[in-house]
KEPA-668494 format. One line per field, with one value per residue: x, y, z of N, C-alpha, C in turn; chain. Coordinates in pm, 1 decimal, padded with zeros to 6 digits. Last residue first. Example, Ala and Ser with C-alpha at 12.3 -4.5 7.8 and 13.67 -1.06 7.14 Angstrom:
<seros>
n_east = 01285.0,01319.0
n_north = -00225.0,-00569.0
n_up = 00708.0,00780.0
ca_east = 01367.0,01230.0
ca_north = -00106.0,-00450.0
ca_up = 00714.0,00780.0
c_east = 01290.0,01320.0
c_north = 00003.0,-00330.0
c_up = 00787.0,00780.0
chain = A,A
</seros>
This chain:
<seros>
n_east = -00455.4,-00318.4,-00520.1,-00624.8,-00406.4,-00389.9,-00631.2,-00589.9,-00383.6,-00358.2,-00049.2,00180.5,00381.5,00379.1,00473.3,00727.7,00853.1,00846.4,01022.8,01258.4,01290.1,01321.2,01553.8,01739.2,01730.5,01817.3,02069.7,02210.4,02072.0,02102.8,02289.2,02397.8,02305.4,02500.7,02590.4,02362.3,02340.5,02571.6,02500.2,02272.5,02270.9,02027.0,01817.1,01587.4,01476.6,01643.1,01565.2,01295.8,01324.4,01444.6,01244.5,01038.0,01117.9,01304.8,01503.7,01551.1,01592.3,01488.2,01365.7,01291.5,00949.7,00642.6,00521.6,00449.9,00623.2,00879.2,00761.2,00534.8,00371.3,00547.2,00643.6,00929.0,01098.1,01187.7,00999.6,00772.9,00786.4,00931.9,01010.2
n_north = 02918.8,02899.0,02929.0,03180.9,03343.7,03301.9,03419.7,03687.4,03762.5,03571.5,03484.4,03597.4,03585.9,03324.1,03201.3,03309.9,03172.6,02913.8,02950.0,03004.5,02759.0,02582.7,02686.8,02646.6,02365.5,02295.2,02416.1,02270.0,01937.3,01660.1,01477.7,01556.7,01655.7,01774.1,01970.1,02119.6,02219.4,02374.0,02570.0,02686.2,02661.7,02635.5,02735.4,02596.0,02668.7,02523.4,02261.0,02266.2,02305.8,02061.4,01881.9,01920.5,01770.6,01474.1,01281.8,01096.0,01217.3,01304.3,01607.5,01619.8,01535.4,01544.8,01222.2,00960.1,00806.6,00804.2,00681.5,00579.2,00791.3,01093.6,01399.6,01615.8,01920.7,02063.7,02096.4,02172.2,02447.9,02616.5,02944.7
n_up = 05983.7,05748.3,05552.9,05608.7,05558.9,05282.6,05204.7,05274.8,05103.1,04807.6,04660.7,04555.6,04748.4,04835.8,04602.9,04584.6,04792.7,04686.5,04472.2,04612.0,04747.0,04526.2,04405.8,04612.9,04629.9,04370.2,04355.7,04543.5,04585.1,04791.5,04870.3,05113.5,05385.7,05542.3,05368.5,05335.0,05598.9,05615.1,05427.9,05544.6,05907.7,06151.2,06292.4,06300.4,06058.0,05886.4,05957.1,05884.1,05608.8,05534.1,05609.0,05428.0,05209.0,05269.3,05073.7,04890.5,04551.3,04314.2,04445.9,04783.9,04858.4,05030.0,05131.9,05084.2,05245.7,05118.6,04822.7,04710.1,04648.5,04587.4,04467.7,04433.2,04337.0,04115.8,03925.2,04055.5,04058.8,03797.7,03705.5
ca_east = -00544.2,-00241.1,-00435.0,-00712.7,-00460.7,-00279.3,-00609.8,-00698.7,-00357.5,-00424.1,-00166.1,00060.3,00360.6,00337.9,00341.5,00626.6,00840.3,00771.6,00883.3,01203.0,01270.7,01213.1,01427.6,01712.0,01692.9,01688.6,01964.0,02182.1,02155.9,02019.9,02210.9,02472.3,02223.5,02422.2,02686.5,02416.3,02233.4,02558.5,02621.4,02258.0,02299.1,02131.4,01933.6,01680.1,01412.0,01646.2,01703.9,01332.4,01263.9,01511.5,01375.1,01024.8,01130.2,01179.0,01510.3,01447.5,01638.8,01605.4,01368.6,01371.8,01093.9,00726.7,00564.2,00390.1,00480.2,00854.2,00875.6,00642.0,00331.7,00514.1,00560.7,00836.1,01045.4,01275.0,01136.2,00787.0,00817.6,00822.3,01048.8
ca_north = 02927.1,02885.2,02809.7,03063.7,03336.7,03260.0,03278.9,03613.8,03754.2,03679.0,03446.7,03594.8,03710.0,03428.0,03165.3,03350.0,03318.2,02944.2,02913.4,03106.1,02882.6,02564.8,02681.8,02781.2,02447.7,02248.3,02457.5,02411.3,02038.5,01776.6,01447.7,01587.3,01595.1,01664.8,01871.7,02048.2,02136.9,02255.6,02489.6,02602.9,02726.7,02563.6,02820.8,02572.2,02714.1,02669.6,02305.4,02239.8,02411.1,02190.1,01875.5,01978.8,01916.3,01547.1,01391.0,01060.9,01184.9,01218.3,01514.2,01676.5,01515.9,01603.6,01357.4,01065.7,00818.2,00880.9,00751.4,00485.1,00706.4,00958.7,01333.3,01515.4,01824.3,02049.0,02071.8,02030.4,02374.6,02530.2,02823.6
ca_up = 06101.4,05871.7,05553.3,05613.2,05695.3,05367.9,05178.0,05337.2,05245.5,04880.0,04738.2,04474.0,04674.4,04929.0,04656.6,04487.7,04801.3,04808.8,04446.6,04521.2,04823.6,04621.8,04332.6,04564.9,04745.6,04422.0,04262.3,04571.8,04519.1,04758.3,04750.3,04990.6,05280.3,05599.2,05419.3,05219.5,05541.7,05700.9,05407.1,05425.1,05779.6,06078.9,06276.0,06410.7,06180.7,05884.3,05973.4,06023.9,05690.1,05506.7,05676.2,05561.8,05203.0,05267.3,05171.5,04988.2,04686.1,04306.5,04334.2,04676.1,04872.6,04925.2,05169.4,04999.9,05277.9,05241.2,04882.9,04740.0,04760.3,04542.4,04567.8,04382.1,04433.7,04232.3,03878.0,04023.3,04181.1,03834.9,03772.1
c_east = -00573.9,-00327.5,-00367.1,-00630.8,-00551.2,-00327.9,-00497.1,-00678.1,-00465.4,-00400.9,-00227.5,-00065.5,00223.4,00315.5,00290.7,00486.1,00732.9,00750.6,00796.6,01056.6,01213.1,01184.7,01307.8,01578.6,01657.8,01641.1,01826.4,02072.0,02116.2,02111.0,02122.2,02396.6,02286.5,02342.2,02612.6,02518.7,02288.1,02449.2,02616.2,02381.6,02286.3,02148.9,02050.9,01806.8,01505.5,01585.8,01711.6,01475.4,01291.5,01455.8,01451.3,01155.3,01121.5,01204.7,01382.3,01442.4,01521.7,01662.2,01500.2,01389.6,01165.1,00874.8,00648.2,00422.9,00412.0,00705.8,00827.1,00760.9,00441.1,00474.6,00521.0,00759.0,00954.9,01228.1,01228.4,00921.5,00841.6,00864.4,00924.5
c_north = 02791.1,02888.7,02790.5,02935.5,03215.7,03247.0,03224.8,03463.2,03674.0,03656.1,03570.6,03549.5,03711.6,03561.7,03273.4,03315.1,03367.4,03094.2,02944.0,03077.1,02994.0,02693.9,02666.8,02785.6,02589.1,02336.0,02414.7,02463.1,02180.4,01884.4,01562.2,01556.2,01623.0,01588.2,01749.3,01943.1,02055.0,02162.2,02362.4,02517.9,02630.4,02630.0,02752.1,02656.3,02700.1,02727.1,02457.8,02286.5,02391.0,02297.8,02006.8,01975.3,01977.9,01698.0,01473.4,01167.2,01130.5,01179.1,01437.1,01569.7,01589.6,01583.0,01414.4,01206.9,00935.4,00909.3,00833.4,00549.5,00606.8,00874.2,01197.9,01455.8,01724.8,01944.4,02034.6,01996.8,02226.9,02445.9,02745.9
c_up = 06159.4,05997.7,05688.3,05623.8,05712.6,05512.3,05265.9,05321.6,05317.0,05028.9,04800.3,04546.1,04608.0,04859.1,04750.4,04535.7,04705.2,04823.0,04567.2,04490.5,04736.4,04697.5,04424.6,04490.5,04700.7,04537.4,04312.6,04480.3,04561.1,04699.8,04704.8,04861.8,05143.6,05493.9,05474.4,05261.0,05425.5,05648.7,05490.1,05399.2,05662.7,05942.4,06207.4,06399.9,06301.0,06012.2,05978.2,06050.9,05839.2,05598.1,05655.6,05640.6,05342.3,05274.1,05160.8,05098.6,04767.3,04441.9,04332.0,04569.2,04760.3,04958.4,05054.7,05045.5,05207.5,05265.4,05002.0,04811.5,04800.8,04662.7,04510.5,04499.4,04364.1,04332.5,03994.0,03959.8,04153.0,03954.8,03814.9
chain = A,A,A,A,A,A,A,A,A,A,A,A,A,A,A,A,A,A,A,A,A,A,A,A,A,A,A,A,A,A,A,A,A,A,A,A,A,A,A,A,A,A,A,A,A,A,A,A,A,A,A,A,A,A,A,A,A,A,A,A,A,A,A,A,A,A,A,A,A,A,A,A,A,A,A,A,A,A,A
</seros>
């Protein structure tokens, strides 16, 4: 899976923040919802333009990033 199949970045859309492809819904909105304990069903109800395939692909891609990044690199990014 390629992350670019699910999200896009453009200076004309949401100030170049990553959005779900074909929408203006920023990717960080998904993570804010999850952090707040909002379930995916509620997320999809609030943002019907985002597909389950997009969210699943994004989450799987994010999981792979953490699998393949060296722990030192992750600590450097979040420090």
